[in-house]
All heavy atoms as TSV, in Angstrom:
chain	resi	resn	atom	element	x	y	z
A	1	MET	N	N	58.245	106.897	97.375
A	1	MET	CA	C	58.393	105.751	96.494
A	1	MET	C	C	58.445	104.484	97.350
A	1	MET	O	O	59.176	104.411	98.322
A	1	MET	CB	C	59.700	105.928	95.700
A	1	MET	CG	C	59.802	105.043	94.488
A	1	MET	SD	S	61.371	105.254	93.597
A	1	MET	CE	C	60.914	106.471	92.405
A	2	THR	N	N	57.654	103.492	96.988
A	2	THR	CA	C	57.660	102.236	97.731
A	2	THR	C	C	58.903	101.434	97.373
A	2	THR	O	O	59.574	101.711	96.372
A	2	THR	CB	C	56.406	101.396	97.387
A	2	THR	OG1	O	56.497	100.983	96.032
A	2	THR	CG2	C	55.129	102.167	97.632
A	3	SER	N	N	59.212	100.436	98.174
A	3	SER	CA	C	60.400	99.627	97.899
A	3	SER	C	C	60.263	98.888	96.570
A	3	SER	O	O	61.245	98.702	95.855
A	3	SER	CB	C	60.670	98.640	99.030
A	3	SER	OG	O	59.611	97.721	99.148
A	4	ASN	N	N	59.042	98.481	96.211
A	4	ASN	CA	C	58.822	97.820	94.931
A	4	ASN	C	C	59.113	98.771	93.777
A	4	ASN	O	O	59.732	98.396	92.783
A	4	ASN	CB	C	57.401	97.276	94.840
A	4	ASN	CG	C	57.216	96.348	93.655
A	4	ASN	OD1	O	58.131	95.637	93.271
A	4	ASN	ND2	N	56.031	96.371	93.073
A	5	GLU	N	N	58.673	100.017	93.908
A	5	GLU	CA	C	58.936	101.022	92.873
A	5	GLU	C	C	60.433	101.307	92.761
A	5	GLU	O	O	60.959	101.482	91.666
A	5	GLU	CB	C	58.179	102.317	93.171
A	5	GLU	CG	C	56.683	102.203	92.983
A	5	GLU	CD	C	55.951	103.439	93.474
A	5	GLU	OE1	O	56.431	104.086	94.435
A	5	GLU	OE2	O	54.905	103.749	92.907
A	6	GLN	N	N	61.123	101.325	93.898
A	6	GLN	CA	C	62.570	101.543	93.884
A	6	GLN	C	C	63.280	100.398	93.186
A	6	GLN	O	O	64.211	100.614	92.419
A	6	GLN	CB	C	63.102	101.696	95.307
A	6	GLN	CG	C	62.706	102.994	95.957
A	6	GLN	CD	C	63.101	103.047	97.416
A	6	GLN	OE1	O	63.345	102.031	98.046
A	6	GLN	NE2	N	63.157	104.245	97.958
A	7	GLN	N	N	62.819	99.162	93.431
A	7	GLN	CA	C	63.423	98.009	92.770
A	7	GLN	C	C	63.208	98.077	91.271
A	7	GLN	O	O	64.112	97.804	90.491
A	7	GLN	CB	C	62.840	96.707	93.322
A	7	GLN	CG	C	63.323	96.367	94.709
A	7	GLN	CD	C	62.671	95.109	95.241
A	7	GLN	OE1	O	61.666	94.640	94.711
A	7	GLN	NE2	N	63.235	94.557	96.298
A	8	GLU	N	N	62.000	98.458	90.854
A	8	GLU	CA	C	61.715	98.561	89.423
A	8	GLU	C	C	62.541	99.667	88.788
A	8	GLU	O	O	63.067	99.512	87.686
A	8	GLU	CB	C	60.229	98.799	89.197
A	8	GLU	CG	C	59.384	97.573	89.488
A	8	GLU	CD	C	57.899	97.838	89.332
A	8	GLU	OE1	O	57.537	98.891	88.761
A	8	GLU	OE2	O	57.107	97.006	89.772
A	9	ALA	N	N	62.695	100.786	89.465
A	9	ALA	CA	C	63.509	101.878	88.935
A	9	ALA	C	C	64.967	101.450	88.837
A	9	ALA	O	O	65.656	101.784	87.881
A	9	ALA	CB	C	63.375	103.111	89.821
A	10	GLY	N	N	65.450	100.689	89.815
A	10	GLY	CA	C	66.822	100.209	89.804
A	10	GLY	C	C	67.107	99.246	88.678
A	10	GLY	O	O	68.238	99.104	88.233
A	11	ALA	N	N	66.063	98.596	88.167
A	11	ALA	CA	C	66.234	97.648	87.074
A	11	ALA	C	C	66.682	98.358	85.806
A	11	ALA	O	O	67.298	97.749	84.940
A	11	ALA	CB	C	64.939	96.889	86.829
A	12	PHE	N	N	66.395	99.635	85.681
A	12	PHE	CA	C	66.749	100.387	84.486
A	12	PHE	C	C	67.994	101.245	84.674
A	12	PHE	O	O	68.403	101.944	83.773
A	12	PHE	CB	C	65.563	101.258	84.051
A	12	PHE	CG	C	64.371	100.430	83.691
A	12	PHE	CD1	C	63.297	100.331	84.549
A	12	PHE	CD2	C	64.341	99.721	82.506
A	12	PHE	CE1	C	62.199	99.559	84.230
A	12	PHE	CE2	C	63.254	98.947	82.170
A	12	PHE	CZ	C	62.182	98.861	83.032
A	13	CYS	N	N	68.587	101.197	85.840
A	13	CYS	CA	C	69.792	101.956	86.127
A	13	CYS	C	C	71.000	101.088	85.783
A	13	CYS	O	O	71.270	100.106	86.473
A	13	CYS	CB	C	69.808	102.346	87.600
A	13	CYS	SG	S	71.314	103.164	88.098
A	14	LEU	N	N	71.692	101.423	84.721
A	14	LEU	CA	C	72.844	100.630	84.306
A	14	LEU	C	C	74.126	101.264	84.824
A	14	LEU	O	O	74.224	102.481	84.955
A	14	LEU	CB	C	72.879	100.500	82.783
A	14	LEU	CG	C	71.676	99.776	82.175
A	14	LEU	CD1	C	71.775	99.774	80.662
A	14	LEU	CD2	C	71.574	98.356	82.698
A	15	LEU	N	N	75.085	100.417	85.108
A	15	LEU	CA	C	76.344	100.858	85.688
A	15	LEU	C	C	77.445	100.949	84.643
A	15	LEU	O	O	77.479	100.184	83.684
A	15	LEU	CB	C	76.787	99.875	86.770
A	15	LEU	CG	C	75.817	99.623	87.910
A	15	LEU	CD1	C	76.312	98.488	88.787
A	15	LEU	CD2	C	75.624	100.886	88.725
A	16	LYS	N	N	78.372	101.867	84.878
A	16	LYS	CA	C	79.569	101.991	84.059
A	16	LYS	C	C	80.612	100.995	84.574
A	16	LYS	O	O	80.539	100.559	85.734
A	16	LYS	CB	C	80.137	103.402	84.170
A	16	LYS	CG	C	79.210	104.472	83.644
A	16	LYS	CD	C	79.815	105.838	83.865
A	16	LYS	CE	C	78.879	106.932	83.408
A	16	LYS	NZ	N	79.441	108.263	83.678
A	17	PRO	N	N	81.611	100.653	83.752
A	17	PRO	CA	C	82.659	99.730	84.216
A	17	PRO	C	C	83.337	100.198	85.507
A	17	PRO	O	O	83.633	99.377	86.383
A	17	PRO	CB	C	83.650	99.699	83.047
A	17	PRO	CG	C	82.819	100.016	81.852
A	17	PRO	CD	C	81.786	101.001	82.342
A	18	GLU	N	N	83.542	101.497	85.648
A	18	GLU	CA	C	84.176	102.028	86.862
A	18	GLU	C	C	83.321	101.752	88.098
A	18	GLU	O	O	83.843	101.457	89.172
A	18	GLU	CB	C	84.404	103.542	86.724
A	18	GLU	CG	C	85.353	103.929	85.620
A	18	GLU	CD	C	84.710	103.955	84.229
A	18	GLU	OE1	O	83.466	103.909	84.108
A	18	GLU	OE2	O	85.482	104.003	83.259
A	19	GLU	N	N	82.012	101.861	87.933
A	19	GLU	CA	C	81.106	101.620	89.058
A	19	GLU	C	C	81.084	100.142	89.438
A	19	GLU	O	O	81.020	99.798	90.623
A	19	GLU	CB	C	79.698	102.106	88.710
A	19	GLU	CG	C	79.635	103.610	88.510
A	19	GLU	CD	C	78.333	104.086	87.895
A	19	GLU	OE1	O	77.835	103.438	86.950
A	19	GLU	OE2	O	77.808	105.111	88.380
A	20	VAL	N	N	81.151	99.286	88.429
A	20	VAL	CA	C	81.206	97.846	88.700
A	20	VAL	C	C	82.502	97.511	89.439
A	20	VAL	O	O	82.503	96.777	90.421
A	20	VAL	CB	C	81.094	97.034	87.395
A	20	VAL	CG1	C	81.309	95.550	87.660
A	20	VAL	CG2	C	79.747	97.273	86.749
A	21	ALA	N	N	83.601	98.084	88.981
A	21	ALA	CA	C	84.890	97.852	89.627
A	21	ALA	C	C	84.845	98.264	91.091
A	21	ALA	O	O	85.336	97.542	91.967
A	21	ALA	CB	C	85.990	98.611	88.891
A	22	GLU	N	N	84.226	99.389	91.361
A	22	GLU	CA	C	84.113	99.870	92.738
A	22	GLU	C	C	83.268	98.914	93.586
A	22	GLU	O	O	83.643	98.570	94.704
A	22	GLU	CB	C	83.487	101.266	92.748
A	22	GLU	CG	C	83.451	101.910	94.103
A	22	GLU	CD	C	82.917	103.328	94.029
A	22	GLU	OE1	O	83.414	104.112	93.191
A	22	GLU	OE2	O	81.994	103.638	94.810
A	23	ARG	N	N	82.154	98.461	93.044
A	23	ARG	CA	C	81.287	97.535	93.784
A	23	ARG	C	C	81.981	96.206	94.077
A	23	ARG	O	O	81.786	95.620	95.135
A	23	ARG	CB	C	80.007	97.252	93.010
A	23	ARG	CG	C	79.024	98.373	93.045
A	23	ARG	CD	C	77.744	97.982	92.352
A	23	ARG	NE	N	76.811	99.087	92.381
A	23	ARG	CZ	C	75.501	98.948	92.458
A	23	ARG	NH1	N	74.964	97.753	92.489
A	23	ARG	NH2	N	74.729	100.003	92.489
A	24	LEU	N	N	82.752	95.729	93.097
A	24	LEU	CA	C	83.411	94.429	93.251
A	24	LEU	C	C	84.779	94.536	93.925
A	24	LEU	O	O	85.411	93.519	94.193
A	24	LEU	CB	C	83.570	93.757	91.883
A	24	LEU	CG	C	82.279	93.450	91.134
A	24	LEU	CD1	C	82.596	92.809	89.785
A	24	LEU	CD2	C	81.386	92.539	91.963
A	25	LYS	N	N	85.227	95.770	94.124
A	25	LYS	CA	C	86.546	96.018	94.728
A	25	LYS	C	C	87.662	95.401	93.887
A	25	LYS	O	O	88.543	94.708	94.395
A	25	LYS	CB	C	86.587	95.525	96.174
A	25	LYS	CG	C	85.613	96.240	97.081
A	25	LYS	CD	C	85.707	95.748	98.501
A	25	LYS	CE	C	84.867	96.571	99.418
A	25	LYS	NZ	N	83.511	96.230	99.512
A	26	VAL	N	N	87.575	95.655	92.585
A	26	VAL	CA	C	88.594	95.209	91.638
A	26	VAL	C	C	88.918	96.388	90.722
A	26	VAL	O	O	88.254	97.418	90.764
A	26	VAL	CB	C	88.124	93.996	90.793
A	26	VAL	CG1	C	87.820	92.801	91.680
A	26	VAL	CG2	C	86.915	94.356	89.954
A	27	SER	N	N	89.921	96.221	89.896
A	27	SER	CA	C	90.269	97.282	88.958
A	27	SER	C	C	89.322	97.264	87.760
A	27	SER	O	O	88.659	96.267	87.484
A	27	SER	CB	C	91.710	97.111	88.475
A	27	SER	OG	O	91.806	95.980	87.635
A	28	ARG	N	N	89.321	98.365	87.036
A	28	ARG	CA	C	88.505	98.443	85.826
A	28	ARG	C	C	89.004	97.420	84.801
A	28	ARG	O	O	88.204	96.811	84.085
A	28	ARG	CB	C	88.559	99.855	85.264
A	28	ARG	CG	C	87.581	100.093	84.156
A	28	ARG	CD	C	87.606	101.511	83.718
A	28	ARG	NE	N	88.970	101.878	83.354
A	28	ARG	CZ	C	89.292	102.856	82.540
A	28	ARG	NH1	N	88.347	103.599	82.028
A	28	ARG	NH2	N	90.533	103.121	82.251
A	29	THR	N	N	90.311	97.212	84.755
A	29	THR	CA	C	90.878	96.209	83.850
A	29	THR	C	C	90.336	94.828	84.157
A	29	THR	O	O	90.018	94.057	83.246
A	29	THR	CB	C	92.416	96.216	83.946
A	29	THR	OG1	O	92.890	97.517	83.618
A	29	THR	CG2	C	93.037	95.184	83.034
A	30	THR	N	N	90.185	94.513	85.434
A	30	THR	CA	C	89.627	93.219	85.826
A	30	THR	C	C	88.189	93.086	85.365
A	30	THR	O	O	87.769	92.011	84.924
A	30	THR	CB	C	89.742	93.024	87.351
A	30	THR	OG1	O	91.129	93.051	87.710
A	30	THR	CG2	C	89.113	91.719	87.802
A	31	VAL	N	N	87.433	94.162	85.425
A	31	VAL	CA	C	86.049	94.128	84.933
A	31	VAL	C	C	86.045	93.770	83.453
A	31	VAL	O	O	85.279	92.906	83.014
A	31	VAL	CB	C	85.331	95.473	85.182
A	31	VAL	CG1	C	83.975	95.503	84.481
A	31	VAL	CG2	C	85.170	95.718	86.673
A	32	TYR	N	N	86.924	94.402	82.675
A	32	TYR	CA	C	86.996	94.092	81.243
A	32	TYR	C	C	87.409	92.638	81.009
A	32	TYR	O	O	86.887	91.979	80.096
A	32	TYR	CB	C	87.968	95.036	80.529
A	32	TYR	CG	C	87.465	96.449	80.427
A	32	TYR	CD1	C	88.206	97.511	80.919
A	32	TYR	CD2	C	86.235	96.741	79.837
A	32	TYR	CE1	C	87.754	98.817	80.817
A	32	TYR	CE2	C	85.770	98.042	79.738
A	32	TYR	CZ	C	86.533	99.071	80.229
A	32	TYR	OH	O	86.073	100.359	80.134
A	33	ARG	N	N	88.319	92.132	81.818
A	33	ARG	CA	C	88.710	90.724	81.702
A	33	ARG	C	C	87.531	89.805	82.010
A	33	ARG	O	O	87.338	88.785	81.342
A	33	ARG	CB	C	89.863	90.410	82.644
A	33	ARG	CG	C	91.185	90.938	82.195
A	33	ARG	CD	C	92.282	90.527	83.143
A	33	ARG	NE	N	93.502	91.225	82.806
A	33	ARG	CZ	C	94.334	91.751	83.684
A	33	ARG	NH1	N	94.083	91.642	84.989
A	33	ARG	NH2	N	95.419	92.379	83.295
A	34	MET	N	N	86.751	90.163	83.026
A	34	MET	CA	C	85.585	89.361	83.392
A	34	MET	C	C	84.564	89.349	82.251
A	34	MET	O	O	83.928	88.328	82.001
A	34	MET	CB	C	84.965	89.892	84.685
A	34	MET	CG	C	85.860	89.706	85.887
A	34	MET	SD	S	85.226	90.532	87.359
A	34	MET	CE	C	83.999	89.332	87.863
A	35	VAL	N	N	84.436	90.465	81.549
A	35	VAL	CA	C	83.544	90.529	80.390
A	35	VAL	C	C	84.065	89.596	79.300
A	35	VAL	O	O	83.310	88.799	78.728
A	35	VAL	CB	C	83.420	91.980	79.864
A	35	VAL	CG1	C	82.725	92.013	78.511
A	35	VAL	CG2	C	82.676	92.849	80.871
A	36	ASP	N	N	85.363	89.678	79.010
A	36	ASP	CA	C	85.964	88.826	77.979
A	36	ASP	C	C	85.794	87.345	78.300
A	36	ASP	O	O	85.593	86.530	77.409
A	36	ASP	CB	C	87.449	89.133	77.810
A	36	ASP	CG	C	87.700	90.476	77.141
A	36	ASP	OD1	O	86.761	91.005	76.494
A	36	ASP	OD2	O	88.825	90.995	77.273
A	37	ARG	N	N	85.858	87.004	79.584
A	37	ARG	CA	C	85.713	85.608	80.027
A	37	ARG	C	C	84.254	85.211	80.222
A	37	ARG	O	O	83.964	84.095	80.647
A	37	ARG	CB	C	86.471	85.402	81.335
A	37	ARG	CG	C	87.957	85.565	81.190
A	37	ARG	CD	C	88.638	85.467	82.528
A	37	ARG	NE	N	90.056	85.783	82.394
A	37	ARG	CZ	C	90.827	86.192	83.386
A	37	ARG	NH1	N	90.318	86.347	84.603
A	37	ARG	NH2	N	92.086	86.457	83.170
A	38	ARG	N	N	83.363	86.163	79.965
A	38	ARG	CA	C	81.915	85.949	80.135
A	38	ARG	C	C	81.536	85.576	81.567
A	38	ARG	O	O	80.627	84.794	81.809
A	38	ARG	CB	C	81.403	84.927	79.141
A	38	ARG	CG	C	81.621	85.398	77.716
A	38	ARG	CD	C	81.193	84.415	76.709
A	38	ARG	NE	N	81.634	84.903	75.399
A	38	ARG	CZ	C	80.933	84.818	74.308
A	38	ARG	NH1	N	79.760	84.253	74.340
A	38	ARG	NH2	N	81.394	85.292	73.190
A	39	GLN	N	N	82.245	86.171	82.505
A	39	GLN	CA	C	81.947	85.950	83.921
A	39	GLN	C	C	80.868	86.896	84.429
A	39	GLN	O	O	80.254	86.633	85.448
A	39	GLN	CB	C	83.228	86.117	84.756
A	39	GLN	CG	C	84.261	85.056	84.467
A	39	GLN	CD	C	85.568	85.319	85.167
A	39	GLN	OE1	O	86.017	86.458	85.275
A	39	GLN	NE2	N	86.204	84.256	85.649
A	40	ILE	N	N	80.680	88.007	83.741
A	40	ILE	CA	C	79.609	88.939	84.085
A	40	ILE	C	C	78.904	89.361	82.799
A	40	ILE	O	O	79.519	89.460	81.741
A	40	ILE	CB	C	80.114	90.186	84.857
A	40	ILE	CG1	C	81.237	90.908	84.106
A	40	ILE	CG2	C	80.555	89.816	86.250
A	40	ILE	CD1	C	81.710	92.173	84.786
A	41	ALA	N	N	77.613	89.592	82.919
A	41	ALA	CA	C	76.802	89.996	81.772
A	41	ALA	C	C	77.055	91.467	81.463
A	41	ALA	O	O	77.269	92.280	82.367
A	41	ALA	CB	C	75.329	89.770	82.061
A	42	VAL	N	N	77.026	91.788	80.193
A	42	VAL	CA	C	77.279	93.161	79.764
A	42	VAL	C	C	76.291	93.542	78.662
A	42	VAL	O	O	75.842	92.690	77.892
A	42	VAL	CB	C	78.736	93.320	79.277
A	42	VAL	CG1	C	78.989	92.475	78.045
A	42	VAL	CG2	C	79.082	94.768	79.016
A	43	TYR	N	N	75.948	94.816	78.625
A	43	TYR	CA	C	75.119	95.375	77.555
A	43	TYR	C	C	75.992	96.362	76.794
A	43	TYR	O	O	76.634	97.216	77.398
A	43	TYR	CB	C	73.892	96.093	78.130
A	43	TYR	CG	C	73.003	95.165	78.911
A	43	TYR	CD1	C	73.182	94.994	80.285
A	43	TYR	CD2	C	72.001	94.447	78.282
A	43	TYR	CE1	C	72.381	94.119	80.999
A	43	TYR	CE2	C	71.194	93.572	78.992
A	43	TYR	CZ	C	71.399	93.411	80.352
A	43	TYR	OH	O	70.610	92.551	81.064
A	44	ARG	N	N	76.024	96.226	75.490
A	44	ARG	CA	C	76.792	97.156	74.653
A	44	ARG	C	C	75.799	98.134	74.029
A	44	ARG	O	O	74.941	97.748	73.247
A	44	ARG	CB	C	77.561	96.396	73.590
A	44	ARG	CG	C	78.595	95.478	74.210
A	44	ARG	CD	C	79.370	94.702	73.150
A	44	ARG	NE	N	80.122	93.618	73.749
A	44	ARG	CZ	C	81.342	93.727	74.266
A	44	ARG	NH1	N	81.943	94.895	74.264
A	44	ARG	NH2	N	81.945	92.692	74.792
A	45	ILE	N	N	75.941	99.388	74.425
A	45	ILE	CA	C	75.019	100.423	73.975
A	45	ILE	C	C	75.831	101.524	73.305
A	45	ILE	O	O	76.612	102.213	73.962
A	45	ILE	CB	C	74.212	100.995	75.162
A	45	ILE	CG1	C	73.465	99.868	75.876
A	45	ILE	CG2	C	73.266	102.086	74.696
A	45	ILE	CD1	C	72.850	100.268	77.182
A	46	GLY	N	N	75.650	101.646	72.009
A	46	GLY	CA	C	76.370	102.684	71.286
A	46	GLY	C	C	77.877	102.595	71.430
A	46	GLY	O	O	78.551	103.612	71.514
A	47	GLY	N	N	78.399	101.399	71.519
A	47	GLY	CA	C	79.841	101.216	71.617
A	47	GLY	C	C	80.404	101.291	73.026
A	47	GLY	O	O	81.609	101.196	73.209
A	48	VAL	N	N	79.548	101.496	74.024
A	48	VAL	CA	C	80.017	101.533	75.410
A	48	VAL	C	C	79.439	100.359	76.186
A	48	VAL	O	O	78.395	99.812	75.834
A	48	VAL	CB	C	79.666	102.868	76.111
A	48	VAL	CG1	C	80.353	104.030	75.441
A	48	VAL	CG2	C	78.176	103.085	76.149
A	49	LEU	N	N	80.121	99.969	77.239
A	49	LEU	CA	C	79.676	98.858	78.071
A	49	LEU	C	C	78.855	99.378	79.236
A	49	LEU	O	O	79.241	100.349	79.892
A	49	LEU	CB	C	80.869	98.078	78.614
A	49	LEU	CG	C	81.854	97.518	77.596
A	49	LEU	CD1	C	82.952	96.743	78.327
A	49	LEU	CD2	C	81.165	96.632	76.602
A	50	ARG	N	N	77.749	98.694	79.514
A	50	ARG	CA	C	76.919	99.007	80.674
A	50	ARG	C	C	76.510	97.697	81.328
A	50	ARG	O	O	76.384	96.660	80.668
A	50	ARG	CB	C	75.679	99.814	80.272
A	50	ARG	CG	C	76.009	101.203	79.789
A	50	ARG	CD	C	76.618	102.051	80.896
A	50	ARG	NE	N	76.909	103.393	80.457
A	50	ARG	CZ	C	78.116	103.839	80.154
A	50	ARG	NH1	N	79.151	103.029	80.205
A	50	ARG	NH2	N	78.303	105.091	79.795
A	51	PHE	N	N	76.286	97.758	82.641
A	51	PHE	CA	C	76.009	96.573	83.425
A	51	PHE	C	C	74.767	96.769	84.282
A	51	PHE	O	O	74.544	97.846	84.822
A	51	PHE	CB	C	77.192	96.278	84.356
A	51	PHE	CG	C	78.498	96.125	83.635
A	51	PHE	CD1	C	79.268	97.229	83.326
A	51	PHE	CD2	C	78.945	94.871	83.263
A	51	PHE	CE1	C	80.478	97.091	82.654
A	51	PHE	CE2	C	80.155	94.716	82.596
A	51	PHE	CZ	C	80.916	95.836	82.291
A	52	SER	N	N	73.988	95.716	84.419
A	52	SER	CA	C	72.818	95.747	85.286
A	52	SER	C	C	73.256	95.414	86.713
A	52	SER	O	O	73.963	94.428	86.925
A	52	SER	CB	C	71.805	94.701	84.816
A	52	SER	OG	O	70.879	94.423	85.836
A	53	PRO	N	N	72.838	96.210	87.694
A	53	PRO	CA	C	73.176	95.888	89.084
A	53	PRO	C	C	72.721	94.482	89.485
A	53	PRO	O	O	73.427	93.781	90.214
A	53	PRO	CB	C	72.436	96.952	89.894
A	53	PRO	CG	C	72.259	98.088	88.946
A	53	PRO	CD	C	72.091	97.458	87.592
A	54	ARG	N	N	71.568	94.064	88.985
A	54	ARG	CA	C	71.072	92.714	89.304
A	54	ARG	C	C	71.995	91.640	88.742
A	54	ARG	O	O	72.256	90.634	89.403
A	54	ARG	CB	C	69.666	92.530	88.755
A	54	ARG	CG	C	68.639	93.320	89.505
A	54	ARG	CD	C	67.269	93.068	88.937
A	54	ARG	NE	N	66.278	93.871	89.640
A	54	ARG	CZ	C	65.031	93.972	89.283
A	54	ARG	NH1	N	64.595	93.331	88.221
A	54	ARG	NH2	N	64.196	94.708	89.974
A	55	ASP	N	N	72.489	91.850	87.518
A	55	ASP	CA	C	73.411	90.877	86.925
A	55	ASP	C	C	74.719	90.807	87.713
A	55	ASP	O	O	75.285	89.733	87.897
A	55	ASP	CB	C	73.716	91.235	85.468
A	55	ASP	CG	C	72.521	91.070	84.544
A	55	ASP	OD1	O	71.555	90.359	84.939
A	55	ASP	OD2	O	72.552	91.640	83.441
A	56	ILE	N	N	75.195	91.950	88.174
A	56	ILE	CA	C	76.440	91.981	88.948
A	56	ILE	C	C	76.246	91.237	90.267
A	56	ILE	O	O	77.089	90.445	90.676
A	56	ILE	CB	C	76.895	93.437	89.195
A	56	ILE	CG1	C	77.196	94.137	87.868
A	56	ILE	CG2	C	78.091	93.486	90.131
A	56	ILE	CD1	C	78.219	93.442	86.996
A	57	GLU	N	N	75.121	91.467	90.932
A	57	GLU	CA	C	74.836	90.762	92.188
A	57	GLU	C	C	74.744	89.258	91.961
A	57	GLU	O	O	75.273	88.474	92.740
A	57	GLU	CB	C	73.539	91.293	92.797
A	57	GLU	CG	C	73.662	92.694	93.333
A	57	GLU	CD	C	72.323	93.271	93.776
A	57	GLU	OE1	O	71.365	92.494	93.989
A	57	GLU	OE2	O	72.241	94.501	93.894
A	58	ALA	N	N	74.086	88.847	90.886
A	58	ALA	CA	C	73.958	87.423	90.584
A	58	ALA	C	C	75.323	86.805	90.295
A	58	ALA	O	O	75.624	85.701	90.763
A	58	ALA	CB	C	73.026	87.217	89.391
A	59	SER	N	N	76.166	87.518	89.557
A	59	SER	CA	C	77.511	87.019	89.265
A	59	SER	C	C	78.323	86.875	90.542
A	59	SER	O	O	79.053	85.902	90.714
A	59	SER	CB	C	78.239	87.960	88.298
A	59	SER	OG	O	77.600	87.989	87.061
A	60	THR	N	N	78.182	87.838	91.432
A	60	THR	CA	C	78.895	87.791	92.709
A	60	THR	C	C	78.438	86.596	93.531
A	60	THR	O	O	79.262	85.871	94.104
A	60	THR	CB	C	78.675	89.095	93.499
A	60	THR	OG1	O	79.120	90.187	92.701
A	60	THR	CG2	C	79.425	89.082	94.809
A	61	ARG	N	N	77.133	86.349	93.575
A	61	ARG	CA	C	76.620	85.200	94.334
A	61	ARG	C	C	77.123	83.884	93.748
A	61	ARG	O	O	77.498	82.974	94.484
A	61	ARG	CB	C	75.094	85.217	94.363
A	61	ARG	CG	C	74.523	86.229	95.345
A	61	ARG	CD	C	73.039	86.001	95.594
A	61	ARG	NE	N	72.241	86.060	94.373
A	61	ARG	CZ	C	71.747	87.171	93.849
A	61	ARG	NH1	N	71.966	88.324	94.427
A	61	ARG	NH2	N	71.028	87.121	92.745
A	62	ARG	N	N	77.154	83.784	92.409
A	62	ARG	CA	C	77.668	82.558	91.777
A	62	ARG	C	C	79.136	82.351	92.120
A	62	ARG	O	O	79.565	81.244	92.426
A	62	ARG	CB	C	77.482	82.622	90.256
A	62	ARG	CG	C	76.078	82.331	89.801
A	62	ARG	CD	C	75.999	82.086	88.298
A	62	ARG	NE	N	76.594	83.142	87.504
A	62	ARG	CZ	C	75.965	84.235	87.072
A	62	ARG	NH1	N	74.692	84.412	87.380
A	62	ARG	NH2	N	76.584	85.135	86.345
A	63	PHE	N	N	79.923	83.425	92.083
A	63	PHE	CA	C	81.342	83.324	92.405
A	63	PHE	C	C	81.526	82.887	93.852
A	63	PHE	O	O	82.333	82.015	94.145
A	63	PHE	CB	C	82.050	84.658	92.153
A	63	PHE	CG	C	83.512	84.608	92.493
A	63	PHE	CD1	C	84.419	84.066	91.605
A	63	PHE	CD2	C	83.973	85.077	93.712
A	63	PHE	CE1	C	85.769	84.006	91.915
A	63	PHE	CE2	C	85.313	85.010	94.039
A	63	PHE	CZ	C	86.219	84.477	93.140
A	64	GLU	N	N	80.773	83.493	94.760
A	64	GLU	CA	C	80.874	83.144	96.179
A	64	GLU	C	C	80.495	81.691	96.418
A	64	GLU	O	O	81.098	81.014	97.245
A	64	GLU	CB	C	79.992	84.067	97.019
A	64	GLU	CG	C	80.505	85.483	97.098
A	64	GLU	CD	C	79.537	86.425	97.781
A	64	GLU	OE1	O	78.368	86.042	98.013
A	64	GLU	OE2	O	79.944	87.555	98.060
A	65	ALA	N	N	79.496	81.194	95.696
A	65	ALA	CA	C	79.068	79.802	95.858
A	65	ALA	C	C	80.158	78.835	95.411
A	65	ALA	O	O	80.350	77.784	96.012
A	65	ALA	CB	C	77.794	79.545	95.066
A	66	ARG	N	N	80.891	79.207	94.361
A	66	ARG	CA	C	81.968	78.344	93.862
A	66	ARG	C	C	83.249	78.486	94.665
A	66	ARG	O	O	84.086	77.600	94.657
A	66	ARG	CB	C	82.271	78.658	92.404
A	66	ARG	CG	C	81.217	78.114	91.461
A	66	ARG	CD	C	81.596	78.424	90.061
A	66	ARG	NE	N	81.238	79.834	89.865
A	66	ARG	CZ	C	81.268	80.487	88.732
A	66	ARG	NH1	N	81.666	79.894	87.653
A	66	ARG	NH2	N	80.912	81.738	88.650
A	67	ASN	N	N	83.416	79.622	95.352
A	67	ASN	CA	C	84.644	79.919	96.088
A	67	ASN	C	C	84.302	80.392	97.495
A	67	ASN	O	O	84.528	81.548	97.832
A	67	ASN	CB	C	85.444	81.005	95.353
A	67	ASN	CG	C	85.767	80.598	93.942
A	67	ASN	OD1	O	86.597	79.747	93.727
A	67	ASN	ND2	N	85.088	81.202	92.989
A	68	PRO	N	N	83.770	79.526	98.338
A	68	PRO	CA	C	83.280	79.964	99.660
A	68	PRO	C	C	84.356	80.547	100.557
A	68	PRO	O	O	84.053	81.346	101.427
A	68	PRO	CB	C	82.673	78.700	100.258
A	68	PRO	CG	C	83.264	77.579	99.489
A	68	PRO	CD	C	83.593	78.100	98.130
A	69	THR	N	N	85.605	80.211	100.368
A	69	THR	CA	C	86.659	80.748	101.234
A	69	THR	C	C	87.151	82.102	100.780
A	69	THR	O	O	87.895	82.765	101.490
A	69	THR	CB	C	87.854	79.787	101.301
A	69	THR	OG1	O	88.348	79.577	99.980
A	69	THR	CG2	C	87.454	78.466	101.929
A	70	SER	N	N	86.729	82.566	99.608
A	70	SER	CA	C	87.202	83.842	99.085
A	70	SER	C	C	86.538	85.033	99.764
A	70	SER	O	O	87.091	86.107	99.803
A	70	SER	CB	C	86.942	83.929	97.579
A	70	SER	OG	O	87.689	82.957	96.911
A	71	TYR	N	N	85.327	84.864	100.249
A	71	TYR	CA	C	84.591	85.957	100.856
A	71	TYR	C	C	84.134	85.578	102.254
A	71	TYR	O	O	83.778	84.441	102.508
A	71	TYR	CB	C	83.337	86.297	100.041
A	71	TYR	CG	C	83.634	86.986	98.733
A	71	TYR	CD1	C	83.815	86.282	97.570
A	71	TYR	CD2	C	83.742	88.368	98.706
A	71	TYR	CE1	C	84.084	86.931	96.379
A	71	TYR	CE2	C	84.003	89.023	97.523
A	71	TYR	CZ	C	84.173	88.300	96.369
A	71	TYR	OH	O	84.445	88.946	95.207
A	72	GLY	N	N	84.154	86.579	103.112
A	72	GLY	CA	C	83.513	86.436	104.407
A	72	GLY	C	C	84.243	85.631	105.457
A	72	GLY	O	O	83.873	85.645	106.611
A	73	SER	N	N	85.280	84.931	105.117
A	73	SER	CA	C	85.987	84.173	106.145
A	73	SER	C	C	87.382	84.748	106.310
A	73	SER	O	O	87.990	85.265	105.394
A	73	SER	CB	C	86.083	82.700	105.747
A	73	SER	OG	O	86.783	82.561	104.547
A	74	THR	N	N	87.864	84.660	107.526
A	74	THR	CA	C	89.221	85.159	107.802
A	74	THR	C	C	90.050	84.110	108.466
A	74	THR	O	O	89.588	83.127	108.922
A	74	THR	CB	C	89.169	86.411	108.697
A	74	THR	OG1	O	88.377	86.125	109.839
A	74	THR	CG2	C	88.614	87.588	107.937
């Protein structure tokens, strides 16, 4: 599979709240709070929440841009 094909396949792979929490290094409760505050995009499918990896990455980049001292500096 080429890298382009992998990227396209990844576009259809949705994450569970637990997986988002793990990626962001926060609790699952925090993920739900972020959804309520509209800080991250969510898809509601059959009553369950799912997240696009691309949306999570974009949200993380926006947060880092607004809070440069929160990440990467010690």
